[in-house]
TIGULUM-902286 format. One record per residue (C-alpha): residue in one letter; x, y, z; residue number from 1. Coordinates in nm, 2 decimals. Each point is the difference from the previous one (the first is absolute). Layout:
REM TIGULUM-902286
{code: a, u: X, v: Y, w: Z, pos: NUM}
...
REM end
This chain:
REM TIGULUM-902286
{code: x, u: 16.38, v: 12.90, w: 16.14, pos: 1}
{code: x, u: 0.27, v: 0.05, w: -0.23, pos: 2}
{code: x, u: 0.04, v: 0.27, w: -0.25, pos: 3}
{code: x, u: 0.00, v: -0.26, w: -0.28, pos: 4}
{code: x, u: -0.35, v: -0.12, w: 0.09, pos: 5}
{code: x, u: -0.12, v: 0.36, w: 0.01, pos: 6}
{code: x, u: 0.16, v: 0.06, w: -0.34, pos: 7}
{code: x, u: -0.16, v: -0.31, w: -0.16, pos: 8}
{code: x, u: -0.34, v: 0.07, w: 0.15, pos: 9}
{code: x, u: 0.01, v: 0.36, w: -0.13, pos: 10}
{code: x, u: 0.12, v: -0.12, w: -0.34, pos: 11}
{code: x, u: -0.28, v: -0.26, w: -0.01, pos: 12}
{code: x, u: -0.26, v: 0.25, w: 0.09, pos: 13}
{code: x, u: 0.12, v: 0.24, w: -0.27, pos: 14}
{code: x, u: -0.01, v: -0.28, w: -0.26, pos: 15}
{code: x, u: -0.35, v: -0.10, w: 0.13, pos: 16}
{code: x, u: -0.11, v: 0.36, w: -0.03, pos: 17}
{code: x, u: 0.13, v: 0.03, w: -0.36, pos: 18}
{code: x, u: -0.17, v: -0.33, w: -0.10, pos: 19}
{code: x, u: -0.33, v: 0.11, w: 0.16, pos: 20}
{code: x, u: 0.04, v: 0.33, w: -0.18, pos: 21}
{code: x, u: 0.05, v: -0.17, w: -0.34, pos: 22}
{code: x, u: -0.29, v: -0.24, w: 0.06, pos: 23}
{code: x, u: -0.23, v: 0.29, w: 0.09, pos: 24}
{code: x, u: 0.12, v: 0.19, w: -0.31, pos: 25}
{code: x, u: -0.09, v: -0.30, w: -0.22, pos: 26}
{code: x, u: -0.34, v: -0.03, w: 0.15, pos: 27}
{code: x, u: -0.07, v: 0.37, w: -0.05, pos: 28}
{code: x, u: 0.13, v: -0.02, w: -0.36, pos: 29}
{code: x, u: -0.22, v: -0.30, w: -0.09, pos: 30}
{code: x, u: -0.31, v: 0.17, w: 0.15, pos: 31}
{code: x, u: 0.08, v: 0.31, w: -0.20, pos: 32}
{code: x, u: 0.04, v: -0.21, w: -0.32, pos: 33}
{code: x, u: -0.33, v: -0.18, w: 0.07, pos: 34}
{code: x, u: -0.18, v: 0.33, w: 0.05, pos: 35}
{code: x, u: 0.15, v: 0.14, w: -0.32, pos: 36}
{code: x, u: -0.12, v: -0.32, w: -0.19, pos: 37}
{code: x, u: -0.35, v: 0.03, w: 0.15, pos: 38}
{code: x, u: -0.02, v: 0.37, w: -0.10, pos: 39}
{code: x, u: 0.12, v: -0.09, w: -0.36, pos: 40}
{code: x, u: -0.28, v: -0.27, w: -0.02, pos: 41}
{code: x, u: -0.26, v: 0.25, w: 0.12, pos: 42}
{code: x, u: 0.12, v: 0.26, w: -0.25, pos: 43}
{code: x, u: -0.03, v: -0.26, w: -0.28, pos: 44}
{code: x, u: -0.35, v: -0.10, w: 0.10, pos: 45}
{code: x, u: -0.11, v: 0.36, w: 0.02, pos: 46}
{code: x, u: 0.15, v: 0.06, w: -0.35, pos: 47}
{code: x, u: -0.20, v: -0.29, w: -0.13, pos: 48}
{code: x, u: -0.32, v: 0.13, w: 0.15, pos: 49}
{code: x, u: 0.07, v: 0.34, w: -0.14, pos: 50}
{code: x, u: 0.05, v: -0.13, w: -0.35, pos: 51}
{code: x, u: -0.31, v: -0.22, w: 0.02, pos: 52}
{code: x, u: -0.20, v: 0.31, w: 0.12, pos: 53}
{code: x, u: 0.13, v: 0.20, w: -0.29, pos: 54}
{code: x, u: -0.12, v: -0.27, w: -0.24, pos: 55}
{code: x, u: -0.34, v: 0.00, w: 0.16, pos: 56}
{code: x, u: -0.06, v: 0.37, w: -0.06, pos: 57}
{code: x, u: -0.33, v: 0.09, w: -0.15, pos: 58}
{code: x, u: 0.18, v: 0.11, w: -0.32, pos: 59}
{code: x, u: 0.18, v: -0.33, w: -0.03, pos: 60}
{code: x, u: -0.32, v: -0.19, w: 0.06, pos: 61}
{code: x, u: -0.19, v: 0.21, w: -0.25, pos: 62}
{code: x, u: 0.27, v: -0.05, w: -0.26, pos: 63}
{code: x, u: -0.01, v: -0.38, w: 0.05, pos: 64}
{code: x, u: -0.37, v: -0.01, w: -0.03, pos: 65}
{code: x, u: 0.01, v: 0.22, w: -0.31, pos: 66}
{code: x, u: 0.24, v: -0.23, w: -0.17, pos: 67}
{code: x, u: -0.22, v: -0.30, w: 0.08, pos: 68}
{code: x, u: -0.31, v: 0.18, w: -0.14, pos: 69}
{code: x, u: 0.19, v: 0.08, w: -0.32, pos: 70}
{code: x, u: 0.12, v: -0.36, w: -0.04, pos: 71}
{code: x, u: -0.36, v: -0.13, w: 0.05, pos: 72}
{code: x, u: -0.14, v: 0.25, w: -0.25, pos: 73}
{code: x, u: 0.26, v: -0.12, w: -0.26, pos: 74}
{code: x, u: -0.10, v: -0.36, w: 0.07, pos: 75}
{code: x, u: -0.37, v: 0.09, w: -0.04, pos: 76}
{code: x, u: 0.07, v: 0.17, w: -0.33, pos: 77}
{code: x, u: 0.20, v: -0.30, w: -0.13, pos: 78}
{code: x, u: -0.28, v: -0.24, w: 0.10, pos: 79}
{code: x, u: -0.27, v: 0.22, w: -0.16, pos: 80}
{code: x, u: 0.21, v: -0.01, w: -0.33, pos: 81}
{code: x, u: 0.00, v: -0.37, w: 0.02, pos: 82}
{code: x, u: -0.37, v: -0.01, w: 0.08, pos: 83}
{code: x, u: -0.11, v: -0.04, w: -0.37, pos: 84}
{code: x, u: 0.25, v: -0.28, w: -0.06, pos: 85}
{code: x, u: -0.10, v: -0.17, w: 0.32, pos: 86}
{code: x, u: -0.37, v: 0.03, w: -0.08, pos: 87}
{code: x, u: 0.04, v: -0.16, w: -0.34, pos: 88}
{code: x, u: 0.21, v: -0.28, w: 0.15, pos: 89}
{code: x, u: -0.27, v: -0.05, w: 0.27, pos: 90}
{code: x, u: -0.27, v: -0.01, w: -0.26, pos: 91}
{code: x, u: 0.19, v: -0.27, w: -0.20, pos: 92}
{code: x, u: 0.05, v: -0.20, w: 0.31, pos: 93}
{code: x, u: -0.36, v: 0.03, w: 0.10, pos: 94}
{code: x, u: -0.10, v: -0.14, w: -0.35, pos: 95}
{code: x, u: 0.24, v: -0.28, w: 0.04, pos: 96}
{code: x, u: -0.14, v: -0.07, w: 0.35, pos: 97}
{code: x, u: -0.36, v: -0.01, w: -0.14, pos: 98}
{code: x, u: 0.11, v: -0.24, w: -0.27, pos: 99}
{code: x, u: 0.18, v: -0.23, w: 0.25, pos: 100}
{code: x, u: -0.31, v: 0.01, w: 0.23, pos: 101}
{code: x, u: -0.23, v: -0.11, w: -0.29, pos: 102}
{code: x, u: 0.25, v: -0.28, w: -0.09, pos: 103}
{code: x, u: 0.00, v: -0.11, w: 0.37, pos: 104}
{code: x, u: -0.38, v: 0.00, w: 0.01, pos: 105}
{code: x, u: -0.01, v: -0.21, w: -0.32, pos: 106}
{code: x, u: 0.26, v: -0.24, w: 0.14, pos: 107}
{code: x, u: -0.20, v: -0.04, w: 0.32, pos: 108}
{code: x, u: -0.32, v: -0.07, w: -0.20, pos: 109}
{code: x, u: 0.19, v: -0.26, w: -0.20, pos: 110}
{code: x, u: 0.13, v: -0.16, w: 0.31, pos: 111}
{code: x, u: -0.35, v: -0.01, w: 0.15, pos: 112}
{code: x, u: -0.14, v: -0.16, w: -0.31, pos: 113}
{code: x, u: 0.28, v: -0.25, w: -0.01, pos: 114}
{code: x, u: -0.07, v: -0.09, w: 0.37, pos: 115}
{code: x, u: -0.36, v: -0.05, w: -0.08, pos: 116}
{code: x, u: 0.08, v: -0.22, w: -0.30, pos: 117}
{code: x, u: 0.26, v: -0.20, w: 0.20, pos: 118}
{code: x, u: -0.22, v: -0.05, w: 0.30, pos: 119}
{code: x, u: -0.15, v: -0.32, w: -0.14, pos: 120}
{code: x, u: 0.35, v: -0.15, w: -0.02, pos: 121}
{code: x, u: 0.06, v: 0.03, w: 0.37, pos: 122}
{code: x, u: -0.18, v: -0.15, w: 0.31, pos: 123}
{code: x, u: -0.27, v: 0.24, w: 0.12, pos: 124}
{code: x, u: 0.10, v: -0.08, w: 0.36, pos: 125}
{code: x, u: 0.38, v: -0.01, w: 0.02, pos: 126}
{code: x, u: 0.10, v: 0.12, w: -0.35, pos: 127}
{code: x, u: 0.20, v: -0.32, w: -0.07, pos: 128}
{code: x, u: 0.05, v: -0.04, w: -0.38, pos: 129}
{code: x, u: -0.21, v: -0.24, w: -0.21, pos: 130}
{code: x, u: 0.16, v: -0.34, w: -0.05, pos: 131}
{code: x, u: -0.24, v: -0.16, w: -0.25, pos: 132}
{code: x, u: -0.30, v: 0.09, w: -0.21, pos: 133}
{code: x, u: -0.18, v: -0.25, w: -0.22, pos: 134}
{code: x, u: -0.33, v: -0.03, w: -0.18, pos: 135}
{code: x, u: -0.19, v: -0.32, w: -0.05, pos: 136}
{code: x, u: -0.29, v: -0.05, w: -0.24, pos: 137}
{code: x, u: -0.29, v: -0.22, w: 0.08, pos: 138}
{code: x, u: -0.29, v: -0.10, w: -0.23, pos: 139}
{code: x, u: -0.33, v: -0.06, w: 0.17, pos: 140}
{code: x, u: -0.35, v: -0.05, w: -0.14, pos: 141}
{code: x, u: -0.25, v: 0.26, w: 0.09, pos: 142}
{code: x, u: -0.36, v: -0.02, w: -0.13, pos: 143}
{code: x, u: 0.11, v: -0.24, w: -0.27, pos: 144}
{code: x, u: 0.28, v: 0.21, w: -0.12, pos: 145}
{code: x, u: 0.38, v: -0.04, w: 0.06, pos: 146}
{code: x, u: 0.14, v: 0.30, w: 0.18, pos: 147}
{code: x, u: 0.37, v: 0.06, w: 0.05, pos: 148}
{code: x, u: 0.09, v: 0.14, w: 0.35, pos: 149}
{code: x, u: 0.35, v: 0.14, w: 0.07, pos: 150}
{code: x, u: 0.14, v: -0.04, w: 0.35, pos: 151}
{code: x, u: 0.28, v: 0.21, w: 0.14, pos: 152}
{code: x, u: 0.25, v: -0.15, w: 0.25, pos: 153}
{code: x, u: 0.24, v: 0.25, w: 0.17, pos: 154}
{code: x, u: 0.27, v: -0.09, w: 0.26, pos: 155}
{code: x, u: 0.20, v: 0.27, w: 0.19, pos: 156}
{code: x, u: 0.34, v: -0.07, w: 0.17, pos: 157}
{code: x, u: -0.16, v: 0.05, w: 0.34, pos: 158}
{code: x, u: -0.23, v: -0.30, w: -0.06, pos: 159}
{code: x, u: -0.31, v: 0.19, w: -0.08, pos: 160}
{code: x, u: -0.19, v: -0.20, w: -0.27, pos: 161}
{code: x, u: -0.30, v: 0.14, w: -0.20, pos: 162}
{code: x, u: -0.24, v: -0.21, w: -0.21, pos: 163}
{code: x, u: -0.21, v: 0.23, w: -0.22, pos: 164}
{code: x, u: 0.06, v: 0.29, w: 0.25, pos: 165}
{code: x, u: -0.10, v: -0.21, w: 0.31, pos: 166}
{code: x, u: 0.26, v: -0.08, w: 0.26, pos: 167}
{code: x, u: 0.07, v: -0.37, w: 0.03, pos: 168}
{code: x, u: 0.32, v: 0.04, w: 0.22, pos: 169}
{code: x, u: 0.07, v: 0.30, w: 0.22, pos: 170}
{code: x, u: 0.31, v: 0.22, w: 0.01, pos: 171}
{code: x, u: 0.25, v: -0.14, w: 0.24, pos: 172}
{code: x, u: 0.18, v: 0.33, w: 0.08, pos: 173}
{code: x, u: -0.30, v: 0.17, w: 0.15, pos: 174}
REM end
């Protein structure tokens, strides 16, 4: 072996040692940075928990509840002042409601009466409208006297035909 080979191998091993030393240094530094970052995050979390715990002290809770009680008392006072105004408005509205209910009852009675009056103009079976209504007079002799008799003839659109209230043709829709 020559001296040159020994020199280059020693030089190569020194360079390899220095490279390994720098790589090891970078790994240790990055681990140290990661540990520092983790410790910072833990410290931030603990600070948040501490501030939350301080807000939840019995004194802070009592103050918060006291403020809510005060605001509710003020609201009750305001509503009680408006009570008289609201009661008069409610009384007026109740009177209006009673009037409207009476009008609605009258209207429903009128509708019921109208239905009763109109029932003769519709077929009693299928409610088809009346198509024709006519009256015919007939003079007959009864016990030596002339008597006039009126006959009613009614036809509905469904085909029902009535002669003096008696069916001569039946309803075709039923």
